[in-house]
C-alpha positions as CSV (number, residue, x, y, z in Angstrom):
1,M,0.0,0.0,0.0
2,N,1.0,3.8,-0.6
3,K,2.8,3.3,-3.7
4,Q,3.5,6.8,-5.3
5,I,0.9,7.9,-7.7
6,K,2.6,8.8,-10.9
7,P,-0.2,8.9,-13.6
8,D,0.2,10.1,-17.2
9,K,0.0,13.6,-17.9
10,E,-3.6,14.8,-17.3
11,S,-4.5,11.2,-16.9
12,N,-8.2,12.1,-16.2
13,V,-8.7,12.7,-19.8
14,N,-7.2,9.1,-20.7
15,P,-10.4,7.1,-22.1
16,T,-9.2,4.1,-20.4
17,V,-9.0,5.7,-16.8
18,A,-12.1,7.6,-17.4
19,E,-13.8,4.2,-18.3
20,Q,-12.3,2.5,-14.9
21,I,-13.4,5.5,-12.8
22,T,-16.9,5.2,-14.3
23,A,-17.0,1.4,-13.5
24,F,-15.4,2.0,-10.0
25,W,-18.3,4.6,-9.2
26,Q,-21.0,1.9,-9.8
27,Q,-19.5,0.0,-6.6
28,G,-20.0,3.0,-4.3
29,Q,-22.7,3.3,-1.7
30,F,-24.8,6.5,-1.7
31,D,-27.2,7.3,1.3
32,Y,-28.0,10.1,3.7
33,F,-28.9,10.7,7.2
34,L,-30.6,13.6,9.0
35,G,-28.3,16.2,10.5
36,V,-29.0,19.2,12.9
37,D,-32.6,20.4,12.4
38,N,-33.4,17.5,10.6
39,V,-31.5,18.5,7.4
40,K,-30.7,15.9,4.9
41,I,-26.8,15.2,4.5
42,S,-26.0,13.1,1.9
43,Y,-22.8,11.1,1.5
44,A,-20.8,8.3,-0.3
45,K,-18.6,5.4,0.7
46,F,-16.5,3.2,-1.0
47,L,-15.5,0.1,1.0
48,H,-12.3,-1.8,0.5
49,M,-12.3,-5.5,0.1
50,Q,-9.8,-6.1,2.7
51,A,-11.8,-5.9,5.9
52,S,-9.1,-4.4,8.1
53,A,-8.2,-1.6,5.1
54,P,-7.9,1.9,6.9
55,S,-10.5,4.7,6.1
56,I,-9.8,8.1,4.7
57,V,-12.7,10.7,5.4
58,I,-12.7,13.4,2.6
59,V,-14.2,16.7,3.8
60,P,-14.8,18.9,0.7
61,G,-14.7,22.6,0.5
62,R,-17.5,25.2,0.1
63,C,-19.6,24.7,-3.2
64,E,-18.4,21.0,-3.6
65,S,-20.2,17.8,-4.0
66,Y,-18.8,14.3,-3.5
67,L,-19.6,14.0,-7.3
68,K,-16.7,16.2,-8.2
69,Y,-14.2,14.0,-6.4
70,Q,-14.5,10.8,-8.5
71,E,-10.9,10.8,-9.7
72,L,-9.4,11.2,-6.5
73,I,-11.6,8.6,-4.6
74,F,-10.8,6.1,-7.4
75,E,-7.1,6.8,-6.8
76,L,-7.3,6.8,-3.1
77,H,-9.1,3.5,-3.0
78,S,-6.5,1.9,-5.4
79,Q,-3.9,2.7,-2.6
80,G,-5.9,0.3,-0.2
81,Y,-8.2,2.7,1.7
82,S,-11.9,2.7,2.3
83,I,-13.2,6.0,1.4
84,F,-15.9,8.2,3.0
85,I,-17.2,11.6,1.7
86,I,-19.9,13.8,2.8
87,D,-21.9,16.6,1.3
88,H,-22.1,19.4,3.5
89,R,-25.5,21.0,4.4
90,G,-26.7,23.6,2.1
91,Q,-24.5,22.3,-0.8
92,G,-24.0,19.4,-3.0
93,L,-26.8,16.8,-3.0
94,S,-27.7,17.6,0.9
95,G,-30.7,19.7,1.9
96,R,-30.6,23.6,1.2
97,L,-31.5,25.9,4.0
98,L,-32.9,28.8,2.1
99,A,-35.9,29.2,-0.3
100,D,-33.3,30.6,-2.7
101,I,-31.1,27.8,-3.0
102,S,-28.3,29.4,-4.9
103,K,-27.4,31.3,-1.6
104,G,-24.4,30.2,0.3
105,Y,-25.7,29.9,3.9
106,V,-25.6,28.2,7.2
107,N,-27.6,28.9,10.4
108,K,-24.3,28.2,12.5
109,F,-21.0,27.0,11.6
110,Q,-21.2,24.4,14.3
111,D,-23.9,22.8,12.5
112,Y,-21.4,21.6,10.0
113,V,-19.2,20.3,12.7
114,D,-22.1,18.6,14.5
115,D,-23.1,16.9,11.1
116,F,-19.4,15.7,10.5
117,Q,-19.3,14.3,14.0
118,Y,-22.6,12.3,13.4
119,F,-21.2,11.1,10.1
120,I,-17.8,9.8,11.9
121,E,-19.3,8.2,14.7
122,N,-22.4,6.6,13.2
123,I,-21.3,5.6,9.8
124,V,-17.5,5.8,9.3
125,C,-16.8,4.1,12.6
126,A,-19.7,1.8,12.2
127,H,-17.9,0.1,9.3
128,E,-14.7,-0.1,11.0
129,P,-14.1,1.1,14.7
130,I,-10.5,1.9,14.1
131,K,-9.6,5.6,13.8
132,P,-9.9,7.0,10.4
133,Y,-7.7,9.6,8.6
134,I,-9.0,12.9,7.3
135,L,-8.3,14.7,3.9
136,A,-9.9,18.0,4.0
137,H,-10.1,20.8,1.7
138,S,-10.6,24.6,2.0
139,M,-14.0,25.0,4.1
140,G,-13.6,21.4,4.8
141,G,-10.2,22.1,6.5
142,A,-12.0,24.6,8.8
143,I,-14.8,22.0,9.6
144,A,-12.5,19.3,10.2
145,T,-10.2,21.3,12.4
146,R,-13.1,22.4,14.7
147,Y,-14.2,18.7,14.7
148,M,-10.6,17.6,15.9
149,Q,-10.9,20.2,18.6
150,D,-14.2,19.0,19.9
151,S,-13.2,15.4,19.5
152,P,-9.4,15.3,20.0
153,D,-9.0,11.4,19.9
154,A,-11.3,10.4,17.0
155,I,-9.0,10.8,14.2
156,K,-5.6,8.9,13.5
157,A,-4.0,11.8,11.3
158,A,-5.3,14.5,9.1
159,V,-4.2,16.4,6.0
160,I,-5.8,19.9,5.5
161,S,-5.4,21.3,1.9
162,S,-5.7,25.2,1.3
163,P,-7.7,25.4,4.7
164,M,-10.2,28.1,5.3
165,L,-8.4,29.4,8.4
166,G,-8.9,33.3,7.3
167,F,-10.3,34.8,4.2
168,N,-8.3,36.8,1.8
169,S,-9.4,40.2,1.8
170,G,-7.0,41.5,-0.7
171,I,-5.7,45.0,-0.2
172,V,-8.6,45.6,2.6
173,P,-7.1,45.2,6.0
174,K,-8.6,42.4,8.0
175,I,-10.2,44.5,10.6
176,I,-12.0,46.7,8.1
177,A,-13.1,43.7,6.1
178,E,-14.7,42.3,9.2
179,T,-16.3,45.5,10.2
180,L,-17.9,45.6,6.7
181,V,-19.4,42.2,6.9
182,A,-20.7,42.9,10.3
183,A,-22.2,46.0,9.1
184,K,-23.9,44.6,6.1
185,L,-25.3,41.8,8.2
186,S,-26.5,44.2,10.9
187,L,-28.2,46.1,7.9
188,N,-29.6,42.9,6.5
189,K,-31.3,41.8,9.8
190,M,-32.9,45.3,10.4
191,M,-34.3,45.5,6.8
192,S,-35.3,41.9,5.8
193,K,-35.7,38.4,7.2
194,T,-34.2,37.0,4.0
195,P,-30.4,36.7,4.1
196,W,-28.7,38.8,1.5
197,Y,-25.7,38.0,-0.6
198,F,-22.7,39.7,0.5
199,F,-21.1,42.5,-1.9
200,G,-20.1,41.2,-5.1
201,Q,-21.7,37.8,-4.6
202,K,-24.6,36.4,-6.9
203,A,-26.2,33.4,-7.9
204,Y,-24.4,30.4,-9.7
205,Q,-22.9,31.3,-13.0
206,P,-20.2,29.3,-14.7
207,V,-16.9,30.9,-14.9
208,N,-14.6,30.7,-18.0
209,F,-11.4,28.8,-17.5
210,N,-9.2,31.7,-18.4
211,N,-10.9,33.7,-15.4
212,N,-10.6,30.8,-12.7
213,R,-8.3,30.9,-9.9
214,L,-8.9,27.3,-8.7
215,T,-6.8,25.3,-10.9
216,H,-4.2,25.4,-14.0
217,S,-5.7,22.2,-15.3
218,P,-8.1,23.0,-18.3
219,E,-9.0,19.5,-18.6
220,R,-10.0,18.9,-14.8
221,Y,-11.6,22.3,-14.7
222,Q,-13.7,21.6,-17.7
223,R,-14.6,18.4,-16.4
224,F,-16.0,19.6,-13.0
225,S,-17.7,22.7,-14.8
226,H,-19.5,20.4,-17.0
227,L,-20.4,18.1,-14.2
228,Y,-22.1,21.4,-12.3
229,Q,-23.8,22.5,-15.5
230,Q,-25.4,19.3,-16.1
231,N,-26.5,18.7,-12.4
232,K,-28.6,21.8,-11.4
233,A,-29.1,20.0,-8.1
234,I,-25.4,20.6,-7.0
235,Q,-25.2,24.2,-8.2
236,L,-24.3,26.9,-5.8
237,G,-23.8,30.7,-5.9
238,G,-21.9,33.1,-3.8
239,V,-22.0,33.7,0.0
240,T,-24.5,35.6,2.2
241,S,-23.2,38.2,4.8
242,H,-24.4,35.8,7.5
243,W,-22.4,32.8,6.0
244,L,-19.2,35.1,5.9
245,A,-19.9,36.1,9.6
246,Q,-20.3,32.5,10.9
247,G,-17.0,31.7,8.8
248,I,-15.0,34.7,10.6
249,S,-16.3,33.4,13.9
250,A,-15.4,29.7,13.3
251,Q,-12.0,30.9,12.3
252,K,-11.4,32.8,15.6
253,E,-12.6,29.8,17.5
254,I,-10.1,27.5,15.5
255,F,-7.2,29.9,16.9
256,A,-8.8,30.2,20.3
257,K,-8.9,26.6,21.0
258,I,-5.9,25.5,19.2
259,N,-4.4,23.9,22.3
260,Q,-7.4,21.4,22.1
261,L,-5.8,19.8,18.9
262,K,-4.1,16.6,19.5
263,T,-4.4,14.8,16.1
264,P,-1.2,15.1,14.1
265,I,-2.1,17.5,11.3
266,L,-0.3,18.3,7.9
267,L,-1.2,21.6,6.2
268,L,-0.8,21.7,2.6
269,Q,-0.5,25.4,1.2
270,A,-1.2,26.2,-2.4
271,G,1.5,28.6,-3.2
272,S,-0.7,31.0,-5.5
273,D,-3.7,30.8,-3.6
274,I,-5.9,33.9,-3.7
275,V,-9.0,32.5,-2.2
276,V,-8.0,31.9,1.4
277,C,-5.5,33.6,3.6
278,Q,-2.0,32.2,3.4
279,Q,-0.6,34.1,6.5
280,A,-3.5,32.6,8.5
281,Q,-2.2,29.2,7.6
282,R,1.4,30.0,8.5
283,D,0.2,31.5,12.0
284,F,-1.8,28.3,12.6
285,C,1.2,26.1,11.7
286,Q,3.6,28.2,13.9
287,K,1.3,28.1,16.9
288,L,0.1,24.4,16.7
289,N,3.8,23.2,16.0
290,A,4.8,25.0,19.4
291,L,2.2,23.1,21.2
292,Q,2.2,19.8,19.3
293,P,5.5,19.1,17.6
294,L,4.0,16.2,15.7
295,S,1.9,18.6,13.8
296,C,3.3,20.9,11.0
297,P,6.5,19.3,11.6
298,T,8.7,22.2,10.3
299,G,6.5,24.7,12.0
300,S,5.3,25.9,8.5
301,P,2.9,24.6,5.9
302,I,4.2,22.3,3.1
303,K,4.0,24.8,0.2
304,V,3.2,23.7,-3.3
305,K,4.7,26.5,-5.0
306,G,2.9,27.9,-8.0
307,A,-0.5,25.9,-7.4
308,F,-4.0,27.5,-7.2
309,H,-6.4,26.8,-4.3
310,E,-7.8,23.4,-5.6
311,L,-4.5,21.2,-5.2
312,F,-6.5,17.9,-5.8
313,F,-7.8,19.2,-9.1
314,E,-4.7,20.9,-10.3
315,E,-2.3,19.9,-12.9
316,D,-0.5,16.5,-12.3
317,D,2.6,18.0,-11.2
318,Y,1.2,20.0,-8.4
319,R,-1.7,17.3,-7.7
320,N,0.8,14.6,-7.6
321,T,3.0,16.5,-5.0
322,A,-0.1,17.0,-2.7
323,I,-1.4,13.4,-2.9
324,T,1.9,11.9,-2.3
325,H,2.6,14.3,0.9
326,S,-0.9,13.2,1.9
327,L,-0.4,9.5,1.6
328,D,3.3,9.6,3.2
329,W,1.6,11.5,6.0
330,F,-0.9,8.7,6.3
331,K,1.6,6.0,6.5
332,Q,3.8,7.8,8.8
333,H,0.9,7.6,11.4
334,S,-0.4,4.1,10.4
């Protein structure tokens, strides 16, 4: 197990590989449970033939569905792991929370965490009672980190990729950005019971590859863009002010409770990421390593230089680096 993945260049467009992934996907088990406030939470699992195979739990980012992760699930399963993946509330194939289903919204960020806790305890560990691994991306990284703070002994080891530990506010200072979010939310609450989009946010609309800042891979970008355009059920637009406020609150809680993290954590940083705050990732690693030397072993993130935000959907050179670091980390903590 854990042989290094070295696919052909942009292997996801190889017809043979695509056929293998399609056939593999039919082996999956797809179901749902009722999360906080009885919201439908969809998930998928791909159990390995070997009964004692270790498990990886994939925690997607905002806007994502498990349908997007077929290539990665196929590859990780081929390495000898059972794979579990969840669609967070308000996105993917899970229940939406507003009448306008295009709006990015969550009542409380903790609801994501509580849903995930149920998923781990009642679905993942019901299959195999040994501790699973976590592979989390972006918002999923924040959810997984908060979960590991609430349940410090539940996970064997975790990799958080491009984690949403802080928002990238560009040239706007952080304090001003947060004040603006709070002001827009306050105005929203005074004038309407319906959550508003934050400034610049809007309903789902496809983005041309040349304008995207998620991946350098035209093939993978076109593949998941087509997936979303063909499946209206998983489309999601921009975020509401309420969602942003909840995200900011969760990020502050992560740093406030950093001493509660006992799980060995590796942080993968996309070197050219402009979606989330890279400085927040560096601060997190420095603080966590000082408390738990097994986490962020160098005291810094593992930087994949030049990569955009979505490391597991990047060009092969970037993507293989991220996957290899992840599998090596899991093997180190087997």
